[in-house]
KOLPAKOL-12516 format. One record per residue (C-alpha): x, y, z; residue number from 1. Coordinates in nm, 3 decimals, padded with zeros to 5 digits, m for minus. Layout:
residues N
((X,Y,Z),NUM)
...
This chain:
residues 517
((00.948,m01.518,m00.283),1)
((00.931,m01.169,m00.434),2)
((00.834,m00.851,m00.237),3)
((00.657,m00.535,m00.320),4)
((00.707,m00.342,m00.014),5)
((00.594,00.014,00.106),6)
((00.636,00.187,00.415),7)
((00.325,00.194,00.606),8)
((00.165,00.326,00.902),9)
((00.186,00.055,01.141),10)
((00.559,m00.011,01.055),11)
((00.713,00.339,00.945),12)
((00.600,00.670,00.853),13)
((00.636,00.795,00.483),14)
((00.549,01.147,00.459),15)
((00.539,01.388,00.163),16)
((00.878,01.561,00.103),17)
((00.886,01.917,00.103),18)
((01.228,01.897,m00.094),19)
((01.133,01.695,m00.396),20)
((00.818,01.540,m00.537),21)
((00.777,01.154,m00.657),22)
((00.645,01.150,m01.010),23)
((00.412,00.910,m01.197),24)
((00.188,00.773,m00.951),25)
((00.165,01.059,m00.711),26)
((00.238,00.971,m00.336),27)
((m00.073,00.795,m00.178),28)
((m00.295,01.082,m00.071),29)
((m00.482,00.893,00.219),30)
((m00.146,00.792,00.376),31)
((m00.029,01.154,00.348),32)
((m00.349,01.280,00.545),33)
((m00.300,01.020,00.827),34)
((00.052,01.125,00.860),35)
((m00.014,01.471,00.845),36)
((m00.279,01.433,01.109),37)
((m00.045,01.218,01.312),38)
((00.224,01.475,01.309),39)
((m00.046,01.732,01.420),40)
((m00.139,01.508,01.712),41)
((00.221,01.457,01.827),42)
((00.305,01.850,01.790),43)
((00.003,01.937,01.974),44)
((00.012,02.294,01.812),45)
((m00.102,02.629,02.008),46)
((m00.107,02.986,01.926),47)
((00.007,03.115,01.588),48)
((00.086,02.780,01.451),49)
((m00.239,02.643,01.555),50)
((m00.424,02.933,01.367),51)
((m00.209,02.875,01.038),52)
((m00.301,02.491,01.054),53)
((m00.656,02.571,01.118),54)
((m00.641,02.777,00.803),55)
((m00.470,02.526,00.594),56)
((m00.736,02.276,00.719),57)
((m01.006,02.492,00.618),58)
((m00.869,02.541,00.290),59)
((m00.802,02.183,00.230),60)
((m01.156,02.079,00.320),61)
((m01.279,02.289,00.069),62)
((m01.042,02.164,m00.186),63)
((m01.119,01.809,m00.123),64)
((m01.495,01.889,m00.144),65)
((m01.452,02.024,m00.485),66)
((m01.222,01.769,m00.603),67)
((m00.913,01.968,m00.649),68)
((m00.654,01.710,m00.575),69)
((m00.342,01.923,m00.674),70)
((m00.456,02.177,m00.426),71)
((m00.511,01.931,m00.144),72)
((m00.142,01.817,m00.210),73)
((m00.028,02.166,m00.194),74)
((m00.196,02.231,00.142),75)
((m00.065,01.902,00.275),76)
((00.306,01.994,00.193),77)
((00.235,02.353,00.359),78)
((00.114,02.200,00.651),79)
((00.368,01.950,00.685),80)
((00.642,02.232,00.639),81)
((00.464,02.427,00.930),82)
((00.476,02.141,01.142),83)
((00.840,02.078,01.079),84)
((00.912,02.426,01.207),85)
((00.981,02.569,00.870),86)
((00.848,02.874,00.675),87)
((00.628,02.797,00.378),88)
((00.788,03.006,00.108),89)
((00.694,03.070,m00.250),90)
((00.996,02.851,m00.365),91)
((00.880,02.572,m00.156),92)
((00.538,02.596,m00.324),93)
((00.690,02.591,m00.664),94)
((00.919,02.293,m00.573),95)
((00.611,02.087,m00.441),96)
((00.431,02.165,m00.771),97)
((00.677,01.977,m00.976),98)
((00.624,01.626,m01.092),99)
((00.839,01.397,m01.341),100)
((00.648,01.159,m01.555),101)
((00.711,00.926,m01.827),102)
((00.538,00.670,m02.035),103)
((00.716,00.394,m01.854),104)
((00.883,00.352,m01.515),105)
((00.977,m00.021,m01.587),106)
((01.226,00.056,m01.847),107)
((01.439,m00.114,m02.117),108)
((01.758,00.049,m02.071),109)
((01.857,m00.035,m02.427),110)
((01.605,00.177,m02.556),111)
((01.568,00.552,m02.591),112)
((01.373,00.701,m02.258),113)
((01.173,01.017,m02.249),114)
((01.044,01.187,m01.951),115)
((00.826,01.495,m01.889),116)
((00.852,01.776,m01.615),117)
((00.505,01.876,m01.523),118)
((00.332,02.056,m01.242),119)
((00.027,01.959,m01.043),120)
((m00.098,02.314,m00.961),121)
((m00.005,02.677,m01.048),122)
((00.237,02.824,m00.801),123)
((00.261,03.193,m00.703),124)
((00.638,03.228,m00.725),125)
((00.760,03.527,m00.949),126)
((01.035,03.421,m01.188),127)
((01.225,03.633,m01.447),128)
((01.343,03.489,m01.763),129)
((01.393,03.117,m01.866),130)
((01.491,02.808,m01.655),131)
((01.744,02.525,m01.689),132)
((01.652,02.167,m01.615),133)
((01.940,01.933,m01.494),134)
((01.868,01.559,m01.497),135)
((02.099,01.318,m01.309),136)
((02.051,00.962,m01.206),137)
((02.104,00.844,m00.859),138)
((02.086,00.560,m00.632),139)
((01.759,00.576,m00.425),140)
((01.798,00.668,m00.044),141)
((01.600,00.738,00.245),142)
((01.597,01.067,00.477),143)
((01.386,01.073,00.775),144)
((01.031,00.978,00.623),145)
((01.096,01.040,00.245),146)
((01.269,00.885,m00.045),147)
((01.544,01.088,m00.158),148)
((01.827,01.097,m00.409),149)
((02.129,00.895,m00.282),150)
((02.471,00.839,m00.448),151)
((02.484,00.990,m00.789),152)
((02.527,00.741,m01.068),153)
((02.550,00.951,m01.360),154)
((02.483,01.317,m01.498),155)
((02.242,01.272,m01.782),156)
((02.116,01.563,m01.969),157)
((02.071,01.949,m01.929),158)
((01.817,02.156,m02.105),159)
((01.843,02.538,m02.097),160)
((01.604,02.812,m02.217),161)
((01.302,02.627,m02.049),162)
((00.969,02.796,m02.008),163)
((00.808,02.859,m01.661),164)
((00.477,02.710,m01.695),165)
((00.506,02.337,m01.678),166)
((00.137,02.281,m01.670),167)
((00.080,02.422,m02.006),168)
((00.398,02.323,m02.163),169)
((00.538,02.025,m01.992),170)
((00.935,02.000,m02.060),171)
((01.033,01.683,m02.243),172)
((01.359,01.537,m02.235),173)
((01.499,01.220,m02.409),174)
((01.764,01.033,m02.222),175)
((02.035,00.773,m02.292),176)
((02.026,00.488,m02.017),177)
((02.233,00.228,m02.204),178)
((02.517,00.090,m02.014),179)
((02.342,00.172,m01.660),180)
((02.350,m00.156,m01.457),181)
((02.023,m00.342,m01.384),182)
((01.822,m00.215,m01.093),183)
((01.612,00.055,m00.913),184)
((01.726,00.418,m00.958),185)
((01.600,00.767,m00.875),186)
((01.567,01.016,m01.185),187)
((01.612,01.380,m01.048),188)
((01.526,01.684,m01.235),189)
((01.660,01.988,m01.067),190)
((01.500,02.346,m01.187),191)
((01.729,02.655,m01.177),192)
((01.688,03.021,m01.238),193)
((02.023,03.119,m01.326),194)
((02.214,02.975,m01.033),195)
((01.925,02.959,m00.795),196)
((01.773,02.608,m00.730),197)
((01.390,02.644,m00.741),198)
((01.368,02.258,m00.641),199)
((01.361,01.910,m00.763),200)
((01.127,01.653,m00.912),201)
((01.212,01.281,m00.889),202)
((01.083,00.962,m01.060),203)
((01.166,00.623,m00.929),204)
((01.251,00.390,m01.224),205)
((01.350,00.021,m01.282),206)
((01.601,m00.020,m01.540),207)
((01.661,m00.359,m01.705),208)
((01.847,m00.436,m02.038),209)
((01.635,m00.641,m02.273),210)
((01.321,m00.599,m02.059),211)
((01.108,m00.586,m02.373),212)
((01.236,m00.917,m02.533),213)
((01.189,m01.103,m02.186),214)
((00.826,m00.979,m02.171),215)
((00.755,m01.063,m02.534),216)
((00.902,m01.410,m02.454),217)
((00.642,m01.481,m02.166),218)
((00.366,m01.353,m02.366),219)
((00.463,m01.580,m02.666),220)
((00.478,m01.895,m02.432),221)
((00.129,m01.820,m02.305),222)
((00.013,m01.839,m02.654),223)
((00.140,m02.192,m02.723),224)
((00.154,m02.387,m02.391),225)
((m00.162,m02.576,m02.295),226)
((m00.278,m02.649,m01.924),227)
((m00.216,m02.299,m01.804),228)
((m00.562,m02.186,m01.710),229)
((m00.520,m02.247,m01.320),230)
((m00.177,m02.070,m01.346),231)
((m00.231,m01.795,m01.579),232)
((m00.258,m01.517,m01.324),233)
((00.058,m01.637,m01.170),234)
((00.266,m01.619,m01.511),235)
((00.081,m01.269,m01.612),236)
((00.116,m01.097,m01.293),237)
((00.451,m00.925,m01.345),238)
((00.341,m00.823,m01.687),239)
((00.013,m00.682,m01.562),240)
((00.188,m00.517,m01.259),241)
((00.438,m00.351,m01.497),242)
((00.170,m00.221,m01.717),243)
((m00.025,m00.053,m01.407),244)
((00.319,00.092,m01.293),245)
((00.361,00.257,m01.624),246)
((00.009,00.358,m01.603),247)
((00.050,00.531,m01.283),248)
((m00.226,00.337,m01.119),249)
((00.018,00.287,m00.810),250)
((00.389,00.343,m00.681),251)
((00.662,00.105,m00.756),252)
((00.777,00.049,m00.413),253)
((01.053,m00.202,m00.420),254)
((00.903,m00.420,m00.703),255)
((01.174,m00.654,m00.794),256)
((01.100,m00.707,m01.196),257)
((01.383,m00.959,m01.248),258)
((01.262,m01.177,m00.943),259)
((00.912,m01.140,m01.038),260)
((00.966,m01.253,m01.401),261)
((01.186,m01.536,m01.311),262)
((00.897,m01.664,m01.076),263)
((00.663,m01.637,m01.376),264)
((00.926,m01.818,m01.589),265)
((00.971,m02.089,m01.334),266)
((00.573,m02.151,m01.356),267)
((00.615,m02.171,m01.733),268)
((00.872,m02.415,m01.685),269)
((00.683,m02.656,m01.473),270)
((00.379,m02.650,m01.701),271)
((00.614,m02.724,m01.988),272)
((00.742,m03.029,m01.800),273)
((00.372,m03.125,m01.714),274)
((00.416,m03.055,m01.338),275)
((00.175,m02.854,m01.117),276)
((00.404,m02.583,m00.988),277)
((00.217,m02.551,m00.635),278)
((00.099,m02.915,m00.591),279)
((00.182,m03.012,m00.234),280)
((00.376,m02.699,m00.149),281)
((00.363,m02.586,00.214),282)
((00.529,m02.301,00.399),283)
((00.546,m01.938,00.247),284)
((00.413,m01.869,m00.095),285)
((00.269,m01.600,m00.326),286)
((m00.035,m01.658,m00.544),287)
((m00.219,m01.437,m00.790),288)
((m00.587,m01.458,m00.947),289)
((m00.789,m01.235,m01.183),290)
((m01.013,m01.004,m01.008),291)
((m01.323,m00.986,m01.224),292)
((m01.463,m00.636,m01.279),293)
((m01.142,m00.473,m01.198),294)
((m00.947,m00.614,m01.473),295)
((m00.650,m00.649,m01.292),296)
((m00.438,m00.944,m01.147),297)
((m00.431,m00.956,m00.760),298)
((m00.154,m01.098,m00.545),299)
((m00.207,m01.264,m00.213),300)
((00.037,m01.445,00.020),301)
((m00.016,m01.783,00.186),302)
((00.117,m01.947,00.459),303)
((00.060,m02.338,00.472),304)
((00.201,m02.538,00.784),305)
((00.441,m02.792,00.684),306)
((00.189,m03.068,00.863),307)
((m00.080,m02.972,00.608),308)
((m00.130,m03.292,00.375),309)
((m00.481,m03.213,00.237),310)
((m00.668,m03.468,00.411),311)
((m00.777,m03.303,00.739),312)
((m00.939,m02.962,00.782),313)
((m00.711,m02.675,00.889),314)
((m00.819,m02.335,01.042),315)
((m00.764,m02.025,00.837),316)
((m00.674,m01.671,00.938),317)
((m00.736,m01.385,00.693),318)
((m00.508,m01.099,00.788),319)
((m00.551,m00.730,00.683),320)
((m00.241,m00.489,00.641),321)
((m00.230,m00.124,00.738),322)
((m00.244,00.173,00.530),323)
((00.006,00.175,00.256),324)
((00.107,m00.182,00.331),325)
((00.058,m00.472,00.092),326)
((m00.004,m00.846,00.112),327)
((00.388,m00.896,00.225),328)
((00.328,m00.676,00.543),329)
((00.223,m00.966,00.778),330)
((00.486,m01.192,00.642),331)
((00.800,m00.949,00.623),332)
((00.707,m00.713,00.905),333)
((00.614,m00.751,01.279),334)
((00.944,m00.940,01.336),335)
((00.788,m01.204,01.095),336)
((00.609,m01.351,01.373),337)
((00.275,m01.436,01.189),338)
((00.415,m01.728,00.983),339)
((00.606,m01.850,01.278),340)
((00.313,m01.851,01.508),341)
((00.108,m02.009,01.212),342)
((00.344,m02.298,01.190),343)
((00.327,m02.347,01.597),344)
((m00.037,m02.339,01.597),345)
((m00.126,m02.498,01.295),346)
((m00.295,m02.235,01.103),347)
((m00.315,m02.143,00.717),348)
((m00.282,m01.764,00.683),349)
((m00.377,m01.565,00.373),350)
((m00.308,m01.221,00.336),351)
((m00.492,m01.006,00.053),352)
((m00.379,m00.683,m00.109),353)
((m00.720,m00.533,m00.070),354)
((m00.682,m00.405,m00.432),355)
((m00.496,m00.098,m00.345),356)
((m00.267,m00.002,m00.030),357)
((m00.539,00.254,00.077),358)
((m00.840,00.056,m00.001),359)
((m01.007,00.025,00.344),360)
((m01.146,m00.311,00.277),361)
((m01.473,m00.167,00.180),362)
((m01.484,00.118,00.435),363)
((m01.487,00.484,00.296),364)
((m01.290,00.709,00.515),365)
((m01.116,00.957,00.261),366)
((m01.262,01.136,m00.022),367)
((m01.616,01.201,m00.125),368)
((m01.823,00.882,m00.067),369)
((m02.024,00.975,m00.381),370)
((m01.727,00.997,m00.597),371)
((m01.729,00.690,m00.860),372)
((m01.345,00.654,m00.814),373)
((m01.375,00.643,m00.424),374)
((m01.652,00.398,m00.423),375)
((m01.484,00.176,m00.678),376)
((m01.175,00.158,m00.476),377)
((m01.370,00.065,m00.167),378)
((m01.578,m00.188,m00.352),379)
((m01.292,m00.372,m00.507),380)
((m01.091,m00.367,m00.192),381)
((m01.371,m00.567,m00.014),382)
((m01.415,m00.789,m00.305),383)
((m01.042,m00.845,m00.304),384)
((m01.070,m00.986,00.043),385)
((m01.386,m01.188,m00.002),386)
((m01.226,m01.348,m00.332),387)
((m00.909,m01.467,m00.156),388)
((m01.136,m01.642,00.105),389)
((m01.309,m01.812,m00.153),390)
((m00.986,m01.927,m00.330),391)
((m00.848,m02.051,00.010),392)
((m01.181,m02.255,00.053),393)
((m01.150,m02.397,m00.291),394)
((m00.772,m02.457,m00.283),395)
((m00.728,m02.603,00.082),396)
((m00.912,m02.813,00.324),397)
((m01.049,m02.529,00.545),398)
((m01.227,m02.586,00.878),399)
((m01.529,m02.377,00.836),400)
((m01.590,m02.358,01.199),401)
((m01.258,m02.197,01.224),402)
((m01.229,m01.897,00.985),403)
((m01.067,m01.582,01.156),404)
((m01.020,m01.231,01.078),405)
((m00.732,m00.994,01.198),406)
((m00.579,m00.676,01.101),407)
((m00.379,m00.376,01.204),408)
((m00.474,00.002,01.166),409)
((m00.648,00.016,00.844),410)
((m00.661,m00.357,00.861),411)
((m00.824,m00.333,01.189),412)
((m01.095,m00.090,01.058),413)
((m01.166,m00.336,00.784),414)
((m01.189,m00.625,01.043),415)
((m01.470,m00.452,01.214),416)
((m01.623,m00.325,00.876),417)
((m01.617,m00.688,00.728),418)
((m01.695,m00.849,01.056),419)
((m02.026,m00.684,01.078),420)
((m02.099,m00.731,00.705),421)
((m02.033,m01.082,00.700),422)
((m02.088,m01.197,01.042),423)
((m02.195,m01.555,00.958),424)
((m01.831,m01.631,00.827),425)
((m01.601,m01.536,01.115),426)
((m01.516,m01.752,01.428),427)
((m01.331,m01.463,01.608),428)
((m01.198,m01.103,01.531),429)
((m00.860,m00.965,01.625),430)
((m00.833,m00.571,01.569),431)
((m00.496,m00.382,01.644),432)
((m00.499,m00.029,01.685),433)
((m00.819,00.058,01.497),434)
((m01.161,00.197,01.534),435)
((m01.534,00.106,01.418),436)
((m01.889,00.198,01.436),437)
((m02.044,00.113,01.780),438)
((m02.373,00.072,01.602),439)
((m02.226,m00.220,01.406),440)
((m02.179,m00.411,01.724),441)
((m02.506,m00.575,01.727),442)
((m02.465,m00.741,01.399),443)
((m02.174,m00.931,01.510),444)
((m02.232,m00.979,01.892),445)
((m02.203,m01.341,01.860),446)
((m01.838,m01.335,01.757),447)
((m01.579,m01.354,01.996),448)
((m01.327,m01.069,01.996),449)
((m00.970,m00.969,02.106),450)
((m00.870,m00.604,02.077),451)
((m00.542,m00.452,02.131),452)
((m00.474,m00.077,02.127),453)
((m00.201,00.159,02.284),454)
((m00.316,00.447,02.515),455)
((m00.051,00.678,02.350),456)
((m00.141,00.595,01.990),457)
((m00.096,00.927,01.796),458)
((m00.233,00.788,01.464),459)
((m00.552,00.639,01.548),460)
((m00.659,00.746,01.901),461)
((m00.743,00.481,02.159),462)
((m01.080,00.608,02.208),463)
((m01.207,00.435,01.893),464)
((m01.143,00.099,02.055),465)
((m01.266,00.200,02.405),466)
((m01.598,00.279,02.246),467)
((m01.621,m00.047,02.054),468)
((m01.522,m00.244,02.349),469)
((m01.784,m00.066,02.579),470)
((m02.045,m00.148,02.352),471)
((m01.933,m00.484,02.321),472)
((m01.946,m00.532,02.705),473)
((m02.296,m00.344,02.679),474)
((m02.433,m00.612,02.431),475)
((m02.253,m00.915,02.612),476)
((m01.977,m00.995,02.341),477)
((m01.722,m01.214,02.448),478)
((m01.435,m00.973,02.447),479)
((m01.072,m00.966,02.563),480)
((m00.939,m00.613,02.563),481)
((m00.585,m00.546,02.592),482)
((m00.483,m00.163,02.612),483)
((m00.101,m00.130,02.642),484)
((00.023,00.152,02.867),485)
((00.234,00.409,02.667),486)
((00.176,00.179,02.351),487)
((00.189,00.372,02.025),488)
((00.066,00.299,01.694),489)
((00.332,00.049,01.613),490)
((00.460,m00.131,01.897),491)
((00.157,m00.295,02.022),492)
((00.144,m00.562,01.764),493)
((00.428,m00.792,01.794),494)
((00.407,m00.838,02.156),495)
((00.046,m00.947,02.144),496)
((00.030,m01.154,01.845),497)
((00.065,m01.474,02.066),498)
((m00.219,m01.360,02.283),499)
((m00.430,m01.345,01.939),500)
((m00.347,m01.687,01.827),501)
((m00.402,m01.830,02.195),502)
((m00.743,m01.656,02.157),503)
((m00.833,m01.815,01.829),504)
((m00.739,m02.151,01.950),505)
((m01.023,m02.129,02.208),506)
((m01.304,m02.031,01.973),507)
((m01.473,m02.187,01.709),508)
((m01.837,m02.139,01.561),509)
((m02.107,m02.372,01.682),510)
((m02.264,m02.615,01.433),511)
((m02.578,m02.390,01.433),512)
((m02.390,m02.114,01.295),513)
((m02.225,m02.303,01.034),514)
((m02.563,m02.450,00.904),515)
((m02.701,m02.095,00.889),516)
((m02.413,m01.979,00.653),517)
């Protein structure tokens, strides 16, 4: 099983760094906003600091309204710096404007490679004379909340006499990466004015010798092998993912190119041997499908109990990850309790990506709801969930009276959104640390719910769940509410997963509700 993990709200906090900027796909703006707001909640700013942050927030709201994303990023960096107890300086403003980009981030290291140093906004720092750009290659490391350059692997290039405006004239540098061991690295570009460092920009890249030939080989096999229609998405997924990484549609995370390509090649080998690579498979697996309209291949993770034989129906749980997470989150995080409990209780579990790590499963929380890009992300996030549900119904014997929906954080928000939008489907809901619209309760009041939230949650305040539960009780909903004393946004999930499975065990839809579907 291959992984594409991201740090996410609900397992860890990844915040924008004021020391360096990650290039290509910019750090997820929705996640940055949530983390900034979480930091404010935890800091409880007063006096001069509060006044400064109020001014930042006012400017940020106007920048967001007018679609100036680069300015929003500048203000988030400024606010985060202030909350960290540091002064926001012109040099920091310059450093945060820098971004390193390239045509590819999944790179064949045997070929020449060109990167561009750019800026996302015009900083106000006063500079005299030309600049120097120095590029080095590092192993990726982690500081508190950010990706940082770890151990240096190699000095690459230095370019002198560079201009000061990287918006108007990006600095292009060709690199020789031959001889570097396959793996994921951090390219770092440091900008200097004489001997003064003005900051760094970094780019996470995957280097694999002979990558281009391997991709061409898979594409060639696809053209000549018959019987691939049901598995074409599984074979094409790493190629599609690499193309989207190179386009900057999302961040690399810890995408393992070699492992993903081997999985695709294994499927091809099975087809060549006239075998169904997934027939009779139980346990943990990753599958893929083509999401119509989005023109992308979506991953989803599935757990099938070892007792499943395809002759009797099984209950199904659709589990929705938190902001910044992926389809892997409920399998590889939360102490890996979900697949363990699924095996013990006899549930099939499916976890969609939700199109993007910040899709919110159809609910629009960040950005202008009239913006076409914002609407598209929400639409396809919801569609991804419902498409995975349809695939599970098609590929497995699913008990229609026992289809459940659960989620954490953003996934809990999605659970309440999809619970109200498709109330005829779900036998029960289980939102952890989320919030919803109390006016939506009437649409799903026949659905039993178990709600979990910590009363010290700094990311999603407990008031959101309390308001939903109060409305449920008012409307006579069968609800079990677990409010964890001193529980934060993260630690409330694992101790209460067993309670969720036990709750699901007790509830199924009536025959009349199934016939209404």
